[in-house]
Phi, psi and omega in degrees: 000131176284131180236146177248115179278173181296328178292319178294322178298320179297320178297322182296341178293347175302326179294325177294317181291332174296316178298319178297316181297319179295321178296318180294318182298317182269006177056047181278341181073023183248002185302313181295320179295320179296313180297318179295318180297316181294318180294315180297319179299316180298314181296313182296315182293324177295316179298316179295321179298318178295320179292321180294328177301328179280312186292325185274010175290149178301141177092352179285136184295143178297339181296335174294326176294317178294325175296320178300316180299316180299320179293319178298318179297318179298314180296320179296318179297319178296318180297317178300318179298317179296322187272355177231063186295338181269002181259119184287139172069022186289334181296307180295319179295317180294320179299316180293317182295316181292322178294315178298318179295318178299317180299318182289305186290316179290329176297319178293311185295316183266322181293326180261006172079020177296316174233150174289142179278099174219171184300318183298312180291318183299312183291316183295311183291323178296321178298318177297315182296312184289319181298312179292322179294324179297314181298317180292324181297318178299315182294313183291325178296314179296318183296319182297313180297317179297316181297311183290329177288316181293323183258028185304316181298319179295317180297314181293329175294319177298318179295321180295333179275004174104003178287148174284169179299322179296318180291319181293326184270347188306313181299326184278327173294317180298316179297318181294317179295318178298316180299320182286326188266335184302318178303319180292321178296316180294323177298318179296323181297320188258009182300132181090335180277323182257315181209154175277130180293167190302311183298316181294318178300316179298319180294318179295318177297332179278358176095010180285146177304135184304321180291325174295320178296323179297316181296318178296314182296321180297315177298322179293318178298321177294323176301312182295314182299314180293320184289317181292323179293317179296312181297314182297320181292314179299315182295318181299316179295322178292319179295320178302319178294327181288332185269002176232144178281173181297333179263024172067036172260138180285125181248006179300144180295146177287142176287129179288134181276000000 
């Protein structure tokens, strides 16, 4: 198994300083953000690694893993709320969407025996599912509000002609969902042709047979694709209901000119 020691990790920070130097050279104003992101990632991952060393010991109850999943969902919902301040009710909607997606995707993976249900698999796969779903949720939430605000006159014209709120908003929800999901779909299309994805790279570096790594990575890619699509769809439908009143009036904020 290939291992990276603390000395090797320190050497790898040269790549961070290259990014900082390029930002400074081109006057991008991102040097501080790059340093903060790299430092924060190291601290967070080290803390999580120390905690996982305790939780992943033999004999630890699987319920600690489910508690971990619940905490990840809660943090993700809070993060989505912070990053979509103009979207009403996103905390509750995100919590519901992520919980529903977790029940569906983890139910398929563990209930149908794709992966064994143990702490290691539960925490790792849930983290992938929730992290990717969170990123897509932020994008789809922002896009829906922007679309309905920009096309407000068109939406209200549809409503005036007798369309329901669901019918009037449908083209803009579809556009927002497509925008949010296409990057993940395109990534899935070219996986392996351009770069090896993270899980597969990690397994190969750990000495796992490449074909075994391929099977694991493919199942993981299907998990991500299914989870982000499910979460984005649930969230989009919930946001649409939030942006219309009970009598089908559009309540989305007007775009400032």
